[in-house]
N, C-alpha and C positions, 0 to 999 in steps of 0.2 A: 472117468470113461475115456477110452481112446477113440480111434477111428471107427466109423460105422461101415457096414457092408453096403456096396453100391450095386444097384440093379443095372447092369451094363446093357441089357436088352432094352430097358426103358430109355437109357441114355441115347442109344443109337436111334431108337424110334423117334425121340424128340428132335434129334439132330436132323433126321430125314425130313420131318414135318416142317422144321424151321427153314431148311434150305429150299423148300418148295414155295416159300412165301417171299416175293420180291420186297426188299426193304432197304433200298439205298437211302442215305441220309436225306431227310425232307419228305420221304414217302414211306413212313413207318407205321401208319395207323393200323394196317392189317396185322402186322406182327404183334403190335401191342394188344389188339383184340385176342389174337390166338394165345399169347402167353397168359393174358388175363383169364381166359377161359380155362386153361390148364391149371392155373393157380386155384381157381374156383373148384375144379375137380379134386385137387389135392387137399382142399380145405385150408389153404394158406390165406390169412387176412392180408389184403393189399389195398393200396390207393394209387391213383393215376394222376400225374401232374397235368397241367394245361397242355403241354406239348407232347404228352404220351409216355413219359418215363414212368416206371413202375417202382413202387416201394412196398416190400413185404416186411412186416415187423414181427419177429418171433420174440415173445416176452421171455426174459431170462429170470433166473433166481433173484437177481438184482437188476434194477433198471440201468444203473450207471457203473462204469463208463461204457456207453454203448459202442458197439462195433458195427462195421458194415462190410459187406462183400459185394462187389460190383462187376458186371459185364455189360456189353453193349449190344443192342438189337439191330443197329444200323450197319449197313455194309457200304462198300464202294459202289459207284455207279457213274452215270454221266447225265448231262443235260444237253438239249439242243441249243447250240450257239447261233446257228444260222441255217437257212435253207439255200442250197446252191442252185445255180441256173439249171443244172442237170437233174434236180430233184433229190440229190443226195444230201444228207444232213451232216453239217459240221458239228462236232461235239466238244464240250469241255468236261473234264473229269469231276466227279464228286469224290472228294478225298484225294489222297496222294498216291497215284499209281501210274505206271508207265504205259504209254500207248503201245509199247512192244507186246504187252499182255492182252491188249484189246483186240489186236489183229486176229481175225478169224472167229471172234466171239459171236454167238447168237444172242439176240437181245429183244426186249419188248419196249416199245415206246408207248407211254401213257398220255393220251391227248384228251381234250374235253369231249371228243366225239367217240371215244373208245380207245382200245389198245390195238397196236399193230406190231407184227413181227418184222425182224430184219437182221442183217449181218453187218458187223463192223469190219471194213476192208481197207487195205492200203489204197491210196489213190491209184497206184500202179498195181493192179491186182491180178493181171493176166500175163503170164509169160508169153503166150501166143501173140499178144498185142504189143508188149513192150520189151520182149527179149530180156537181155541181161540187166536192163535198167531196173527190173523188179528186185534184183539181188543187191543193188547198190543204192536203193532209195533210202533217204534219211528216216529216222525214227522220231515221232512226235505227234501230238494231237492234231496239228495242222496237216499231217500226212495221212490221216485216216478219215474215213467218212462212213456214215451209216446208210446202207442200201435198204430201203423200205420194201417189204414184200407186198406191194400193191401197185396199182397203176400210178406211178409217181416219177415221171420223166422230166418234169419241169416244176418251177415254183407254183404255178397255178394249180396243177394237179395235187401237189402236196397240200396247198391251202384248202382244196375241196375235201381232203381227208380230215381236216381239222388239226393237223400237226402244226404247232407254233413254236417260236423261240421260247426256251425255258422249260419245255416239256421234259419230264423225267424219263430216263432210259435205265432199265434194269438189265443187268448182265446175267445170262443163264449160268447157274452153278455147275451143271453137268456132273452130279455126284456119282461116285462109285464106292460101295462098301464091300471090301474084299474079305474073303474068309480068313485070311491070315491076320486080320485086325487093322490093316491099313485102310484109311479113308482118304479119298482123293476128290477134291471139289474146289470150286471157287467159294469164297465167303465163309470158309471155316473160321476165319477171323470176322466176327467173334461169335458166330452162331454155335460153334463148338463150346465156347465159354458159357453161353446161355444154357446149353444142354447139360453141361457139367453142373451148373448151379441148380438147375431143376432136379437133377438126379440126387444131388446132395441134400436139397431141401426135402425131397420125397423120403430119403433115408431118415432124416431127422423126425419128420412127422409120423412115419410108420413106427419108429422106435419110441415114440412119445418122449424123445430126448429134449430136455429143457436146457437151453443155452445158459452159460454162466451169467451173462448179462444180456440185456436186450440186444438182439442182432438183426440188422436190417439187410435184406437181400435186395439189391438195387439193380435195375436194368435201365441204362441210359439210351438215348436215341440220337445222339449227335457226336459220338466220339470220333468218327472218321474225319470230321471237319474241325476238331479241336475244342468243342464245347463240353461234350461229355458230362462229367459229374458236376460241373459248375452250377447246375440248376436243380440238383436233386438231393443234395446233402441236407440233413437236419442238424441243428446246433448241438445236439447231444452226442453226435458221433465223434468219438475220440480217436479211433483207428479204423483204417479201411484197407482191405485186401483187394487188389485189382486182379481179375481173372481175364487173361488175354493170351495172345500167342507169343511165343519166343522164337526168334529167327534161328533155325538150324541151317547153317551155311558155313563155308570156309572162313576161318578166323573167328568163329563164334563157338561158345561152349554149350549151347542149347542142344537138346536131344529129343528125338521123337518118342522116347521112353522115359517114364518117371516124370517128376515135376522139375521144371527149371525155375529157380528163384532168381528174379532180377535184382541185381545189386545196385544198378544205376542205369539211367537212360540219358537222353540228350538234355533233359531238364535237371539232371544232377542225381546224387545218391538218394536211394529210398531210405525211409526211417531206419535207423540203426537197430533199434530195439524190436520193432515189429518184424523186420526182416529176419533177425536172428531167432525170433520166436518161431517163425515158420520153419527155419532150419532145424531147430530143436525138436519141433513136433514131427518132422520127417524122420529124424533119428530115433525118437522115442517110439514111433509107430511103424518103424521099418518100411518107410516109403522111400523108394529110390529117388534121389534128387541130384541136381548139379546146379552150379551158380553160373550166371552170365552177366555181362555188361553190354548194353545196347547203345550204339553210337547214333543211329538214325531212326529213333523210335520214340514215340510218345504214347500215353495211355490216359485213361480216366484220372489217374493220379495227377498228371500235369495240369489238367483243366481245373481240378479241385484246388490245388495249391496256388495256381496263378489267379484263381478267383478270390483268394484270400482266406480259404478255409484253414483253420488251425487244427489240422488233423494229421495224425501219423499215417503214412501210407507205405504199403509194400506191394510187390508184384509177384504173383504166382502164375506160371505159364505152362501151356502145353507146347512142346517143340513143334514147329511147323516148317516144312521145307517149301521153298518158293513162295514166301509170304507175299500177299497182294498180287499173286499171279494165279497159276493153277496149283493149288496148295495140297500138301499131303501131311497127314497126322497119323497117329496110331492110338487105338483104344486103350493101350496100356497107360499112356500119358493122361488120357481123359479120366480113367478110373482112378489113377493115383492122385490126380488133382482134386477130384470129388471127395476122396477119402481125407485128404488134407483139410478141405474146407469143413468137414464134419468135426475133425479133431480140433481145429481152430475154434469153432463155435462152442465146443464143450470144454475148452481148456481154461485154466485159471487165468485171472488177470494179474499181470506182473506189476503194473504201475497203477495202483489205486488212486494216486493223486490226479490221474487223468480225468477223474469224475468231475473235477473242477476245471472251468475254462481258464482260470488263473488262480494263483495262490502263492504261498511262501516257498522258500527253498526246500523246506522239510518234505521228504518223500520224493524229491526230483531224482531221477535215476542217474547213474554214472556209467560212462563207457570205459571198457577195459583199456588200461594204458600199459600193463605188463602182465605176465602170466599169472601173478598172484591176485590181481585185482579182478573182482567179479562185479557184475551188474548189481546195484544195490536198490533196495526198496522194501516196503513193508511186506510184500508178498514173497520176498526172497529170504525171509527169516532173519533179516538184519534190522536192528533198530534204526530209526531215522537219526541223522546227525543232529546234535543240539544246536 
């Protein structure tokens, strides 16, 4: 069985719903509840970890070697670092993003006494007051401040509101879904990936499609700060496909159409065999794709490997313009990626030996070293070496 048809209306509706839920890292309970409720509606069995990460397990024709597909529920955001004498809030970022993209953003501050609205502004925010100095002011988190939309002109008034150091600040996504398929918003990283996974999972369940092996659909809650998959993997997972954004920018090969396969990121190359399997599946299922290497990028793969997981990882992305800023993607990439996930879940297992955590050399794959050498293994129709 190849790729399954994807309900793109459902995918778009889920993305809209996810974008409406504030979920900066450390403040993800609401989005965990929302995704859990949708999984219940779909009839997908799942469990939630202590911190709110979600595991869905679709039983396969064989349990081993189990596969995983993962995206993350958390987004960028900020926290209150201090309250200034003038009642403005100094911020520190949650995740790695430039204060350049924070300037002008609308935001919500979550305090113990309730939530408040506000705007993130440069310290020199008015040309009428500061003249040309507005255009030459430096960029950085020390150069912006959050103006609270309440009576808050000094520290005492801010204290009466209940706003304290460490309070979470969520940035408005400001989404636009255009008729030509483009979607523009903050936090498409990685709520678009979550929507892609839900759409692929819906297609699997409605088609009563049984994965080749047990396949876990994972949703992590701390990828933007580097923890991600480190606390959600189970020991039976042998390979994991990460669903995240690919940077479409000058000098990169990612695109807003089709699937972009990550070949490497700043933590090193992705698994040779799993990566090439995704490429083969794109070719076999006529899914448009391109490859890319990311120099300033990490994902759930890095957190899993660095935590010591002995798991093969690959990265399948939707191209995104202006990542970690005001981002843009296209539905073509989201649909293509969801199709690839269904094809992956239903594809044969090439390395049966991965069912064992460790074993002898027999069945261990080989990497091509010349044109005549092909990847070997019992699923490739070649006998194991004696």
